[in-house]
C-alpha positions in Angstrom: 28.0 11.3 -6.8 26.9 8.0 -5.0 25.8 9.7 -2.3 23.8 12.7 -4.3 22.0 9.8 -5.9 21.2 8.0 -2.5 19.8 11.1 -1.2 17.7 12.2 -3.9 15.9 8.0 -4.0 15.4 9.1 -0.2 13.8 12.5 -0.9 11.6 11.0 -3.7 9.8 7.9 -1.7 10.2 8.8 1.8 9.7 12.2 1.6 7.1 12.7 -0.8 5.0 10.2 1.8 6.3 11.9 4.8 4.4 15.4 3.0 1.7 13.3 2.0 0.6 11.9 5.9 1.9 15.5 7.6 -0.9 16.8 4.9 -3.5 14.1 5.7 -3.6 14.7 9.1 -4.3 18.9 9.0 -6.7 17.6 7.2 -8.2 15.4 9.6 -7.3 17.3 12.6 -9.0 20.5 10.6 -12.5 18.6 9.8 -12.4 16.7 13.4 -15.6 16.4 14.7 -16.8 19.0 16.8 -13.7 21.1 15.7 -16.8 23.8 13.8 -18.0 25.8 16.4 -14.5 26.3 17.5 -13.4 27.8 13.8 -16.9 29.8 13.8 -15.7 31.4 17.1 -12.3 32.4 16.0 -14.1 33.6 12.5 -16.3 36.5 14.4 -12.9 37.7 16.0 -12.0 40.2 13.5 -15.3 41.9 13.2 -15.6 42.0 16.8 -15.1 45.7 18.3 -11.9 46.0 19.6 -11.6 49.5 20.8 -11.7 50.3 24.3 -12.5 54.2 24.1 
């Protein structure tokens, strides 16, 4: 049971910290300066006429 308790405490502390840092990194990447034009271009892709008839 000692092994389980150690892993549980590790996941509760460092796991939470790592998940938060990953989340903050994703948010920083999405809202970085200069990315607005890229996301506007990507948002228009479904609205383009995709038929090549």
